[in-house]
Residue, then its C-alpha position, 0 to 999 in steps of 0.5 A: m499500499t505504502e508502495e503504490r502510495n509512493g508510485g502515485q505521489h512521485i508520478t504527480w510529482i513528474h506531472l507537477l514539474f512538467f507542468c510548470s515547465g510549460f509555463p515558461a515555454l510558452v512566455y518565451q515563445i510569446v517574447w521571442q517571436r516579438a522581439l525576432f518580429a521587431i529585428y527581422g521584420l513581420n513579412i511573411q519570409s521572417v515570421t517563415i524563418v522564426v517559426s520554422g526555427f522553434m519548430l525545428g529546434l523541438g524536433l531536433g530536442s525530440l531526437a536529442g532527448g530520445s537518444l539521451s533516455n537511455s543513458r544508463r549513467i545519468e536518470p531521465v529526470m537528472l537530464f530534464a533538470i539540466a535541460e531546464l537549468l540551461t533553458g532559464v540561462f539561456g532566457v536571462v541573456s536571450l533579448k541582449l543576445f538578439h540585440r547584438i545579432a541585429e546589430f550584427t546582420v545589418g545590411k546583410s542580406l535576409w538569408e544570412t540574417g534569416l540564418v544567423g537568428f535561426l540558429a539563435i532560437v534553435l539552441p534553446t528549443v532544442l533543450m526544450g523539445a528533450t524534455l518530453p521523450l526524457l520524462v515519458e521513458h522516466l514514467v514508462r519505466s515505472s507505469q509499463n503503459v504509453g498511452f498513459s504517460v504520454g497523454s498524462l505529460y502532454f495533458a500537464n504541459s499544455l495545460g500549463s502552457g494554456f495557463a501562461c497564454f491567458l496570463a500573459a494576455a490578462w497580465l504578464m505582459r501589460l505590467l512586466g513587458q518583454s524583459g521582464s516577463v523573461r526574467l520571470a519564465a527564466l526564474l521559473n526554468v531555474l525553480v523547475a530544474s531544482g525541483a526536478l533535482a530534488y525529486s531525482s535525489r528522493w525517488r530512485q527507479p530500478k535499473k533499465a535491465d530490472s525494468h525489463r525484466a520486470s516486463e517479461v512477466i506481463v501477459g500478452d503483445r506488448g509490442s506495436l499494434l500499428p505498423f512504424s511507418l503509418a504511426l509516423g505518417c499519422a503523427a505528422f499529419s496531425g501536427f501538420a493539420a493542427l498548425s494549419y488550423e491554429i493559422i486559419w482560426y487565428r486568421l478568423l479571430s484576429f479579423g473579428l477582435g480587430d487584431t488585438a495583442a491579446t488576440f494569439p494569446a487568448l485563442l493559443g490558451a483555447y488551443l492548448f487547453g484543448l491539446a490537454l483535455g484530449s490528451r487526459s482523455i486518452g491518458r485515462y482511456s489507456q488505462s481503463h481499455r484494451r490496448e488491442n482495441a485502441v487502434r480502432t479508437l485512434s481511426m475514429v479520433i482520427f476522423a473526428s479531429a478531421v470533422v470537427a476542426f473543419a466545422v469550426s470555422p463555420l460554426s465560429a461564424l454562426a455562433l457571433r450572430f447569436a453572440s452579437s445579439d442584445s441579449f449577449p454582453s458584447g466584446w470578448p465574453g461573445y467570443s468566448v464562444i470562438l474560444l469554445l468552439v476551438c478548444a473542442g477542435a483541438s482536443f481532438f489533436g491533443a488526443t490523437f497524438p498520446l494514442v499513436a504513441h499508445v498503439s505504436v511504442n512497446p512499453a517494455g523496449q526504449a519507450g523514450a527513443s521511440l515516443s521521440y521519432l513520433y514527436a519530431a515527426n509530429i513536429v515536422g509535420s507541424t512545420l510543414g504546416t506552416l510552410v505549406v498552407g501559411f506560406i504557400l497555400m494561402d497566396y493560391f486558396s481561400l480558407r475554405q478550399i485549404s480546410i477541404l484539403l485538410l479534411v480529405g487528407g484526415a479521412c484518408f489517415a483514418a481509412a488507413v489506419f481503419g484498415v489495419s485495425g483487425c475488424p470484421r470483414v464486413w465493417l472494412n467495407r462498410g467503414p470507408a463509405l460512410g466515412v466517405i459520405g460523412t466528410l461530403f455532408v459536412i463540406m455541403a453543409a457547410g459550403p454556404i457559409f464559408p464565402t461569407l465567413y469574414d462579413r459574419l465576423l466583421f459586421k456580426n448581426k448586421y449582416p447582410a445588411l452590411h456586406f463586402q463586396e469584394v474579399i482579398e486573401t493572402r498568406s499576408g492577410t485578409i482585405g475586403v471592401t465595402r459597397d461604399g468603398t471602405v476598406f478593412g484590413g485584418g478586420v480593422y478599418d483602413g481608409r477609404f478610396n477618396i482624394d477629393l479635398l473638397r468632398d473630405v470623407n476620410v480626412i484626406v486633407r493631412p497627405y495634402a498638408l504635407s507642403a505646409l511642413h516641408p518646402a521641398p519634398h522631392d524625395v518620400l518614403m511611404i510605409g504602408l499602402g492601404s486604400g492608396s488613397w495618401a499615396q495617389v496624393v503625396a505621388d501627384h505633390p506638385q514637387v515630388e519627385r520619387l515616391t517610395v512605397v513599402e506595403i506588407n500586403p500584397g493584396y493591395l496591389e491587386l485591390i487598387p488598379k480596381q479603384p477609379t481615384v487610384a487605379s493610376l498609382p502603379r502606373n505612376p513613373k514616380v512610384h516605386i512600391v516594394i513588398d516588405d516589413g516598414r521596419r525590416w526595410l529600413l535596416w535593411n536599406p541604411q543608405a536611403k535618405f529622403d526629405a519626407i517620410v509619411m505612415n498612415t500608421t494602423f491603430h496604436w492599439r492594434n497587434h505589433a502597431s507598436y513596431l512603428l511607434s516605439v522609441e527604437f523605431l523613431q531612432i531608426v527613422r531619424q538616420h533616413l531622414k535628410p538635413g530638415g527631413v520631417l516625419f508625418y504619421n497618424t497617431t491615431g488620436s493617441d497622445d502617448v505616440i505623440a509623447t514618444a515622439l517627443a521624446v525622440y525628436p526635438y521638434a514637432l507639430r501636431f495636424i489633425n490626428c497626425v504629428a510632424v517631427s524633425d531635428s529642424p524647426l518646423v513652421f506651419d507654412r499656411a502661404r506656401w500651402r495654398v500655393v501647393l494646393l492651387n496647383y495641385v493636379i491628379d489624373g489630369k484635373h486640377m483639385i482646386d479650380a481656381s476660377d470657381p469662388k466657392q471652390l477658393q472659398n473652401l480653399d481657404e477655410i482648408v488653410a486657415i485650420p485653427e490653432d489649439p494649444t488645449g489640444r481638445m479640437s480635433n481639427s486644429v494645428e498644435n506647435n512644439h512648446q504647447l505640445r510639450s507643455r501639455l504631454q508630460n507624464r505620458l507613457i513612453i512606448t518602446d519595443d519592450n514596454m510594446g506601447l498599449e496593445w496589451r493596455 
């Protein structure tokens, strides 16, 4: 009785340690990805390099952990402690190391830079990836049950990671920033390592040889019930589908929630909770059911995962109609419906991997080593899901088409496993037929909903009165255009197609004001294209000779030629459009200098918005301004954004909701502005007809925009002294505190 109690106690300790290990692992993932994106940019190539580095490191670590788990000199738990300790040490120096890498790689090619960053991120993720095979080997030696060992450990680690996600979204990133969050994660690594060392010194397992002798008295076939090659394929496809759907679900949820910073951790937390629940169910199943029947169960779980994951997207759109009704709370509580659906979909992926291990790994053999191959295959599949779906397919296929491919793939693997399950012949004939019928039914039932997913997510119960006239999906994001020409990028307002100064429905007067801030803006850089309206105005400025536009989403280039007001922009010989991340482009082109840099920046609270608002970014921009050069950008109504600009530049001026900053004194020259506006010609048409007294009167009213030292009038001008007097003690946005994204 005492031995049984001690056995249960030592298993609980292992689960507790692995639960705590999952917390810092996810904190690192969130922070390190943000830090690397700030260095390498948010374009799809950089994202792919960073995510692939994470996944490859985990895969290599799995193989290393599997190999080390057979060591007779060091216990697996001791190796787990060493891996946790080394991860914590790396965590302490990680952010400084990334900044050193950024300084070292400035001016080098993307692939040279990517390789350096890739190698830097692989080291700690190798350590993280090694931990699961090590602890599986330890538990299997005691329990002789692979399904229970893998399922329970996967449950504990996923649960810890899920809690980390929700704490990061609600508290951690807001209060501690990147550096504080990483220090907390490193402290947890050290505590977990200390706990593992204490555990290792207290509980001693029998030597491996004794474990093998004990296994000989167990009655029955304890070998593999599923061909290992098929098991590897199932593990790989499960990872592929799981990561593919994570990308799909995140795109849908962020579109509906306006792409806030908390969206990804919330979705990832729900996703990880689902994995934890699924793996927990398999841990319990493997203790109470005959192992010989588990292959048949695996085929059903794989098919269910394909169907349920496919259904999450259309069900989310339908659920929002209820969640946005008057009887249901607005905001995040409504979106909790989607998070519950994501949790349900992920639970089947969480059940698949432990069940594959349960039926393919011999518990009397080298369980840790065998498990490491399955885990590596799962991670390789996850990496391919990121690359193939996120990097390639999203440029050529819609979310519906990608989801159908994943559904069919899951059905095929389910059929393959069912074929070797040993079912009676009659069911071997009926099973695949029923699977085909079920697959076709699910596809047909969801058919009418998929084409209107984005409409339903954004407009909710106002759909179909409000809907998109056109939707463009690329790997860089989704763009929707309504009937009145309003553009939504990633679910957030991104401007309107209008360049008419006298019928100003989108505050287009702001880019027209460039001549009031700079006497001769010959060479201009614009970061962000959007609807193209700002770019059209700046490109046709009478004094502008060259306009370079850096835009991250190529979907806008597909959209702009269809709109008459901006259709001529891509054909303008003065305009050069580059598809890249704006910050990355500046870092990789240190020689580029401009008279003016213009940004119609997205909302300051949006995910990753601080990359274009922080002190670090403004210092990068400063190096690209010619003497007397001006940076002019949209603050989207945030005084903290203006205060950050004042902290970097000595001279500033507010115009409506934009701020102009420079190292030279700024004067808002109304007389020069009026002259330039009278000479403005776009597509052969004068913006102001000098022969029309009414238009001249409107022009005078525009140029006479009042000054407002209080900052209370939105349509006003505020000078440098007035701004500095008013905006003391405001938040200064940095890459580390991430501005208002988490607030």
